[in-house]
C-alpha positions as CSV (number, residue, x, y, z in Angstrom):
1,M,69.7,-109.3,152.8
2,S,65.9,-109.0,153.5
3,S,63.9,-105.8,153.2
4,L,63.4,-105.9,157.0
5,R,67.2,-105.7,157.6
6,V,67.6,-102.9,155.1
7,S,65.0,-100.8,157.1
8,A,66.4,-101.8,160.6
9,P,69.9,-100.4,161.3
10,L,70.3,-102.0,164.7
11,L,69.0,-105.4,163.7
12,D,71.2,-105.3,160.7
13,A,74.2,-104.3,162.8
14,Y,73.5,-107.2,165.2
15,L,73.3,-109.8,162.5
16,S,76.3,-108.4,160.6
17,Y,78.4,-108.6,163.8
18,F,78.4,-112.4,163.6
19,E,79.2,-112.5,159.9
20,H,82.8,-111.6,160.5
21,K,85.6,-113.1,162.5
22,R,86.7,-110.8,165.3
23,L,89.4,-110.7,168.0
24,P,87.8,-108.6,170.8
25,F,89.9,-107.3,173.7
26,T,86.9,-105.5,175.2
27,I,83.9,-106.3,177.3
28,P,81.8,-108.4,177.5
29,G,84.1,-110.9,179.2
30,H,82.6,-113.9,177.5
31,K,83.9,-112.6,174.1
32,Q,81.4,-115.0,172.4
33,R,83.7,-117.8,173.4
34,A,82.2,-119.0,176.7
35,A,81.4,-122.4,175.2
36,R,85.1,-123.3,175.4
37,L,84.8,-122.9,179.2
38,D,81.3,-124.4,179.7
39,E,79.0,-125.6,177.0
40,G,75.8,-124.6,178.8
41,L,77.1,-121.1,179.6
42,G,78.1,-120.7,176.0
43,L,74.6,-121.5,174.8
44,V,73.3,-118.6,176.9
45,V,75.9,-115.9,176.3
46,D,77.7,-116.6,173.0
47,S,75.1,-114.8,170.9
48,D,75.3,-111.7,173.1
49,T,77.0,-108.6,171.8
50,P,76.9,-105.1,173.3
51,L,76.0,-101.8,171.7
52,Y,79.5,-100.4,172.3
53,G,82.0,-102.4,170.4
54,G,79.3,-104.6,169.0
55,L,76.4,-103.0,167.2
56,D,78.6,-99.9,166.9
57,E,82.2,-98.9,167.5
58,I,83.1,-98.1,171.1
59,K,83.1,-94.4,170.2
60,L,79.6,-94.8,168.5
61,T,81.1,-93.8,165.2
62,N,78.3,-95.2,163.1
63,Q,75.4,-93.8,165.3
64,V,73.2,-96.8,164.5
65,L,71.3,-96.4,167.8
66,R,70.4,-92.8,167.0
67,S,69.4,-93.7,163.5
68,A,67.1,-96.4,164.7
69,E,65.5,-94.2,167.4
70,A,64.9,-91.5,164.8
71,L,63.0,-94.0,162.6
72,A,60.9,-94.9,165.6
73,A,60.1,-91.3,166.4
74,T,59.0,-90.8,162.8
75,L,56.8,-93.9,162.8
76,W,55.0,-92.9,166.0
77,G,54.8,-89.2,164.8
78,A,56.9,-87.9,167.7
79,D,59.7,-85.5,168.4
80,Y,61.8,-87.9,170.5
81,A,62.4,-91.7,171.0
82,R,64.8,-93.7,173.1
83,F,65.3,-97.5,173.2
84,S,65.7,-99.1,176.7
85,T,67.1,-102.4,177.7
86,G,65.6,-101.9,181.2
87,G,62.0,-102.4,180.2
88,S,59.1,-100.0,180.8
89,T,60.3,-99.8,184.4
90,H,63.3,-97.8,183.3
91,A,61.4,-95.7,180.8
92,N,58.8,-94.8,183.4
93,Q,61.4,-93.9,185.9
94,A,63.3,-91.7,183.4
95,I,60.3,-89.7,182.3
96,I,59.0,-89.2,185.9
97,L,62.4,-88.0,187.0
98,A,62.2,-85.4,184.3
99,L,58.8,-84.0,185.2
100,G,59.5,-81.7,188.2
101,K,61.1,-81.2,191.6
102,P,60.6,-83.0,194.9
103,G,57.3,-82.0,196.4
104,D,55.5,-81.4,193.1
105,K,52.3,-83.4,192.6
106,V,51.2,-85.6,189.8
107,A,47.7,-86.9,189.1
108,L,48.0,-90.7,188.8
109,S,45.8,-93.6,187.9
110,R,45.6,-96.1,190.8
111,T,46.0,-98.9,188.3
112,A,49.7,-97.8,187.8
113,H,52.4,-100.4,187.7
114,R,54.8,-100.7,190.6
115,S,57.6,-99.1,188.5
116,V,55.7,-95.8,188.5
117,L,55.4,-95.7,192.2
118,S,59.1,-96.5,192.6
119,A,59.8,-93.6,190.3
120,L,57.8,-91.3,192.5
121,V,60.1,-92.3,195.4
122,L,63.2,-91.5,193.3
123,A,61.8,-88.2,192.1
124,G,60.2,-87.1,195.4
125,L,56.9,-86.4,193.6
126,D,53.6,-86.8,195.5
127,P,50.8,-88.8,193.9
128,I,47.2,-87.5,193.7
129,W,45.4,-90.8,193.2
130,I,42.6,-91.1,190.7
131,S,40.5,-94.3,190.9
132,P,39.1,-96.0,187.8
133,E,35.4,-96.6,187.1
134,I,34.5,-100.2,187.8
135,D,32.2,-102.0,185.3
136,A,29.2,-103.3,187.3
137,A,28.8,-106.3,185.0
138,T,32.3,-107.6,185.0
139,G,33.9,-106.1,188.1
140,I,36.9,-104.8,186.2
141,P,38.3,-101.2,185.8
142,I,37.2,-99.5,182.6
143,G,39.2,-96.3,182.8
144,I,39.6,-93.0,184.5
145,P,36.5,-90.8,184.2
146,V,37.2,-87.2,183.0
147,A,35.2,-85.9,186.0
148,E,37.5,-87.7,188.4
149,F,40.5,-86.0,186.9
150,E,38.8,-82.6,186.9
151,K,38.2,-82.9,190.6
152,V,42.0,-82.9,191.3
153,I,43.0,-80.1,188.9
154,A,42.7,-77.6,191.8
155,Q,45.6,-79.4,193.5
156,K,47.8,-78.2,190.6
157,P,49.3,-81.5,189.3
158,I,52.3,-81.0,187.0
159,A,51.3,-84.1,184.9
160,L,48.7,-86.7,184.4
161,L,50.0,-90.3,184.4
162,L,47.8,-93.0,182.9
163,T,48.1,-96.7,182.4
164,E,46.5,-97.5,179.0
165,P,45.4,-100.1,178.1
166,G,44.9,-101.6,181.5
167,Y,46.1,-105.1,182.4
168,L,42.7,-106.5,181.3
169,G,42.6,-104.6,178.0
170,T,40.3,-101.7,178.9
171,L,40.9,-98.1,178.0
172,S,39.9,-94.7,179.4
173,D,38.3,-92.1,177.1
174,L,41.7,-90.9,176.2
175,P,40.8,-88.0,173.8
176,A,38.6,-86.4,176.5
177,L,41.2,-86.8,179.2
178,I,44.0,-85.4,177.0
179,Q,41.9,-82.5,176.0
180,A,41.0,-81.8,179.7
181,A,44.6,-81.9,180.8
182,H,45.9,-79.8,177.9
183,S,43.3,-77.1,178.6
184,H,45.3,-76.5,181.8
185,S,48.7,-77.1,180.1
186,I,49.2,-80.4,181.9
187,P,51.2,-83.0,180.0
188,V,49.8,-86.5,179.7
189,I,52.2,-89.5,180.0
190,V,50.8,-92.9,179.2
191,D,52.3,-96.2,180.4
192,A,51.2,-98.2,177.4
193,A,53.3,-101.3,178.3
194,W,50.6,-103.6,177.0
195,G,49.7,-101.5,173.9
196,G,52.7,-101.6,171.7
197,H,50.6,-102.9,168.8
198,F,48.1,-100.0,169.0
199,G,47.9,-97.7,166.0
200,F,49.3,-100.1,163.4
201,S,46.1,-101.7,162.3
202,T,42.5,-100.5,161.8
203,S,41.5,-103.6,163.9
204,V,42.9,-102.1,167.1
205,P,42.7,-98.7,168.8
206,A,44.9,-95.8,167.9
207,H,48.1,-95.3,170.0
208,C,47.9,-92.5,172.5
209,L,50.3,-90.1,170.7
210,A,48.0,-90.1,167.7
211,L,45.3,-89.0,170.2
212,G,47.4,-86.1,171.5
213,A,49.2,-87.6,174.5
214,D,52.7,-86.2,175.2
215,A,54.6,-89.4,176.0
216,L,54.1,-93.1,175.4
217,I,56.1,-95.8,177.1
218,T,55.7,-99.4,175.8
219,S,57.3,-102.8,176.3
220,T,58.3,-104.4,173.0
221,H,58.5,-107.7,174.8
222,K,54.8,-107.8,175.8
223,A,52.4,-107.4,173.0
224,L,55.2,-107.3,170.4
225,P,57.9,-110.0,169.7
226,G,60.8,-108.1,171.3
227,Y,63.6,-109.3,173.6
228,S,62.8,-109.5,177.3
229,A,63.2,-106.1,179.1
230,S,63.2,-104.1,175.8
231,A,61.1,-101.0,175.8
232,L,60.4,-97.7,174.0
233,L,60.1,-94.2,175.4
234,I,58.5,-91.8,172.8
235,A,57.7,-88.2,173.5
236,Q,56.4,-84.8,172.1
237,G,58.1,-81.6,173.1
238,K,55.2,-79.2,173.4
239,Y,54.5,-79.7,177.1
240,L,57.6,-81.8,178.1
241,N,61.3,-80.8,178.4
242,L,63.0,-83.2,176.0
243,D,66.5,-82.2,177.2
244,R,65.5,-83.1,180.7
245,I,64.0,-86.4,179.6
246,E,67.3,-87.2,177.8
247,Q,69.3,-86.4,181.0
248,S,67.0,-88.6,183.1
249,F,67.1,-91.4,180.6
250,E,70.8,-91.6,180.7
251,T,71.0,-91.1,184.5
252,T,68.8,-94.2,185.0
253,H,69.9,-96.5,182.1
254,T,72.8,-98.9,182.1
255,T,76.1,-97.7,180.6
256,S,76.5,-101.2,179.0
257,P,73.4,-101.8,177.0
258,A,73.1,-105.3,175.4
259,G,72.7,-105.4,171.7
260,A,70.1,-108.0,171.3
261,P,67.3,-106.1,173.1
262,L,68.1,-102.9,171.2
263,A,68.2,-104.8,167.9
264,S,64.8,-106.4,168.7
265,I,63.2,-103.0,169.3
266,D,64.4,-101.9,165.9
267,G,63.1,-105.1,164.4
268,C,59.7,-104.7,166.0
269,R,59.5,-101.1,164.7
270,A,60.3,-102.3,161.2
271,L,57.8,-105.2,161.5
272,L,55.0,-102.8,162.5
273,Q,56.0,-100.4,159.8
274,T,56.0,-103.0,157.0
275,R,53.5,-105.6,158.1
276,G,51.5,-104.1,161.1
277,Q,48.2,-104.0,159.3
278,E,48.4,-107.5,158.1
279,L,49.8,-109.2,161.2
280,I,47.7,-107.4,163.8
281,S,44.5,-107.8,161.8
282,Q,45.2,-111.6,161.5
283,L,45.8,-111.8,165.3
284,V,42.5,-110.1,166.0
285,A,40.7,-112.5,163.7
286,D,42.4,-115.5,165.3
287,V,41.6,-114.4,168.8
288,E,37.9,-113.9,167.8
289,D,37.8,-117.4,166.2
290,F,39.4,-118.9,169.3
291,K,37.0,-117.2,171.7
292,N,34.0,-118.2,169.6
293,E,35.1,-121.8,169.5
294,V,35.5,-122.0,173.2
295,Q,32.4,-120.0,173.9
296,S,30.2,-122.3,171.8
297,H,30.5,-124.9,174.5
298,F,29.0,-122.7,177.3
299,N,25.8,-120.7,177.8
300,L,27.0,-117.7,179.8
301,P,29.6,-115.4,178.2
302,I,33.0,-116.4,179.6
303,F,35.3,-113.9,177.8
304,L,35.6,-110.2,177.8
305,N,34.8,-108.8,174.3
306,P,35.0,-105.4,172.6
307,S,31.1,-105.4,172.5
308,D,31.1,-105.2,176.3
309,F,32.6,-101.7,176.3
310,P,32.2,-98.4,174.4
311,V,33.7,-98.5,170.9
312,G,37.5,-98.3,170.9
313,R,37.7,-98.9,174.7
314,F,39.0,-102.5,174.7
315,D,41.9,-104.3,173.1
316,P,40.5,-106.9,170.8
317,T,43.7,-109.0,171.0
318,K,43.1,-109.5,174.7
319,V,42.0,-113.0,175.9
320,V,40.4,-112.6,179.3
321,L,38.5,-115.6,180.7
322,R,35.8,-114.9,183.3
323,A,36.2,-118.0,185.5
324,N,33.4,-116.8,187.8
325,Q,30.9,-117.3,185.0
326,L,31.7,-121.0,185.1
327,G,31.7,-121.1,188.9
328,A,35.3,-122.3,188.6
329,S,38.5,-121.1,190.2
330,G,40.9,-119.4,187.8
331,V,43.8,-120.6,189.9
332,E,42.7,-124.2,189.6
333,I,42.2,-123.9,185.9
334,E,45.7,-122.5,185.6
335,K,47.0,-125.5,187.5
336,A,45.3,-127.9,185.2
337,L,46.7,-126.1,182.2
338,Q,50.2,-126.2,183.7
339,L,50.0,-130.0,183.8
340,Q,49.5,-129.8,180.0
341,N,52.6,-127.5,179.7
342,I,50.4,-124.4,179.0
343,R,51.3,-121.2,180.8
344,V,49.0,-118.3,181.3
345,E,49.9,-114.6,181.9
346,M,47.8,-114.2,185.0
347,A,45.2,-116.1,187.1
348,D,43.2,-115.3,190.2
349,S,39.9,-116.6,191.5
350,D,37.7,-115.0,188.9
351,T,40.0,-114.2,185.9
352,I,42.6,-115.7,183.6
353,V,44.6,-113.7,181.1
354,F,46.0,-115.5,178.1
355,L,48.5,-113.3,176.3
356,A,48.1,-113.5,172.6
357,T,50.7,-111.8,170.3
358,L,51.9,-111.6,166.7
359,A,53.9,-114.7,167.3
360,D,50.8,-116.8,167.7
361,S,48.9,-118.5,164.9
362,T,45.9,-120.7,164.4
363,I,48.1,-123.7,165.3
364,E,48.6,-122.4,168.9
365,F,45.0,-121.2,169.3
366,D,43.7,-124.6,168.1
367,E,46.0,-126.4,170.5
368,L,44.9,-124.2,173.4
369,A,41.2,-124.7,172.7
370,K,41.6,-128.4,172.5
371,V,43.1,-128.5,176.0
372,L,41.1,-125.7,177.5
373,I,37.5,-126.8,176.6
374,P,37.5,-130.1,178.5
375,I,39.2,-128.5,181.5
376,L,36.5,-125.8,181.7
377,T,33.7,-128.4,181.1
378,A,35.0,-130.6,183.9
379,M,35.4,-127.6,186.4
380,Q,32.1,-125.9,185.5
381,K,29.8,-125.4,188.5
382,T,27.2,-122.8,189.5
383,P,28.1,-119.3,188.3
384,R,28.9,-116.7,190.9
385,D,28.8,-112.9,190.7
386,S,31.7,-110.9,189.5
387,A,34.0,-109.7,192.4
388,T,36.2,-106.7,191.9
389,S,39.9,-107.7,192.5
390,L,41.6,-106.1,195.4
391,S,44.0,-104.5,193.0
392,W,41.2,-102.5,191.4
393,S,39.0,-101.7,194.3
394,V,41.2,-100.3,197.1
395,V,40.8,-96.6,197.8
396,P,44.0,-95.6,199.5
397,T,44.3,-93.5,202.7
398,V,47.6,-91.6,202.5
399,A,49.1,-90.8,205.9
400,L,52.7,-90.0,204.9
401,S,54.4,-89.1,201.6
402,I,55.5,-92.1,199.7
403,R,59.1,-90.9,199.8
404,D,59.1,-90.2,203.5
405,A,57.6,-93.6,204.2
406,Y,60.2,-95.3,202.0
407,F,63.1,-93.8,204.0
408,A,61.4,-93.9,207.5
409,G,62.5,-96.1,210.3
410,T,60.5,-99.3,210.3
411,E,59.5,-102.3,212.3
412,M,57.8,-105.6,211.7
413,V,54.4,-106.2,213.4
414,A,51.9,-109.0,213.4
415,A,49.2,-108.8,210.8
416,A,46.5,-108.2,213.3
417,K,48.4,-105.3,214.9
418,A,49.3,-103.8,211.5
419,I,45.7,-102.6,211.0
420,G,45.8,-98.8,211.2
421,R,49.5,-98.6,210.9
422,I,51.4,-96.9,208.0
423,S,52.8,-99.4,205.5
424,A,56.5,-99.1,204.6
425,D,56.2,-101.6,201.8
426,L,54.5,-101.6,198.4
427,I,52.5,-104.8,198.2
428,A,50.8,-106.1,195.1
429,P,49.4,-109.3,193.6
430,Y,51.7,-110.2,190.7
431,P,50.7,-110.2,188.0
432,P,49.5,-107.4,187.4
433,G,51.8,-105.7,189.8
434,V,49.3,-103.0,190.8
435,A,49.7,-101.8,194.3
436,V,47.1,-102.8,196.9
437,V,49.0,-100.7,199.4
438,A,51.9,-98.3,198.8
439,P,54.5,-96.8,201.3
440,G,52.8,-94.1,203.3
441,E,49.3,-95.6,203.1
442,L,47.3,-97.0,206.0
443,L,46.9,-100.7,206.3
444,T,43.2,-101.5,206.8
445,K,41.4,-104.6,207.7
446,V,40.1,-104.8,204.1
447,I,43.6,-104.8,202.8
448,I,45.1,-107.2,205.2
449,E,42.2,-109.7,205.0
450,G,42.1,-109.3,201.2
451,L,45.8,-110.0,200.7
452,S,45.6,-113.0,202.9
453,A,42.6,-114.4,201.0
454,A,44.2,-113.9,197.7
455,K,47.4,-115.6,198.9
456,A,45.3,-118.5,200.2
457,V,43.8,-119.3,196.8
458,G,47.2,-119.3,195.1
459,V,47.8,-115.8,194.0
460,R,51.4,-114.6,194.3
461,I,51.7,-111.6,196.6
462,A,54.8,-109.7,195.7
463,Y,57.2,-107.2,197.3
464,A,56.1,-107.7,200.9
465,S,59.0,-107.9,203.4
466,D,57.4,-111.0,204.8
467,P,56.0,-113.1,201.9
468,T,54.0,-115.2,204.4
469,L,52.0,-112.0,205.3
470,D,52.1,-113.1,208.9
471,T,53.8,-109.8,209.6
472,Y,54.0,-106.4,207.9
473,R,56.7,-103.8,207.7
474,V,55.3,-100.5,209.0
475,T,56.8,-97.1,209.9
476,K,57.8,-96.6,213.5
477,S,55.2,-94.7,215.6
């Protein structure tokens, strides 16, 4: 038994389950024997075991989940931790449901993920939108200015909800924002879905709880090597009601959690605890070497780098290619990479995001560089100015509460006639899943033309009732 398994009760329980012959007369219905019915189905499900009657007894006699969650709370220096098999989406919904009552207001970064907006509908909370500062040189959001938050304090928000780091790796001045919020006894909740590795190496920024935030939500399947849809919710109890969070977590979570995602969260926690400094530092070094190798073939800077931003305000593991500096289309570069069986996390006209994680090594980075350099060289043209993505630049006009718009009577109207109408849909380029328009907001000419232009160049536009964007779902007049 490895030292990792000794320190990871859920991972140990998962692996131990398959070391013994069992005769289950419980769910799941496949009983790890689906291969006798269909070989392909068996390959998918026969390594699946649940929490109840799998990692633990049905009555949770061994309390392995609680033991693992306590270890996570201790590692992050928190009062409370829960493991989710529903991703950061579930964790965001759980904590937002626990904040207040319908009609209360929350201050909210406009770069928030769709799951946060969905949670506002469920909870009946009203957003006070705060727009990020846009970096003039790169056209990307670089965080919420403290002054912008202070402008909305008079509206009495019950919480400040942030997305840190942003999708492109940038960070707000978190210590200053947290201090400003706490001076008014306002809790700070951070959707750190892309920052699960923060705080476990001197090569990356500290995690937000270490900076004083009250709650951290992170996906262990994004920056960390966890199972898909595995996530962590970690909280402090000074400004948050932990009993209410527990109630909301259970209300919104499945009653049949799968064992593999839970075990993977525990394994990721143990990995960070035992090897975080080593593995994250190596990843940062590998990313820097990769970017230097590719950059050496071009004159203008084509990647975002930590030196482009204030110290500690950018994730050095992030690989963001600025296609506009090459005069190339990010979408066309993505297509060329796909022909070589290389997938990227996100691509639009100006930007490509390559997700680098602890599971990558110099082997993968060298292979990517070998394929990428000739593609970029062949597509290089005259550089063009940075253009701020629609996801980052829209300033919303709220005409109806997000909840009222969600439940309102609706109709479909032609795109041209939708201008000036109230959207009943949340519509977002995906990735990153950041709303261009949310329910209750006015559809403007800029929004409708911008969404159409993004779709025309190959960006996926998600969540619209009509994916062609020929028509829009709006509230009835």
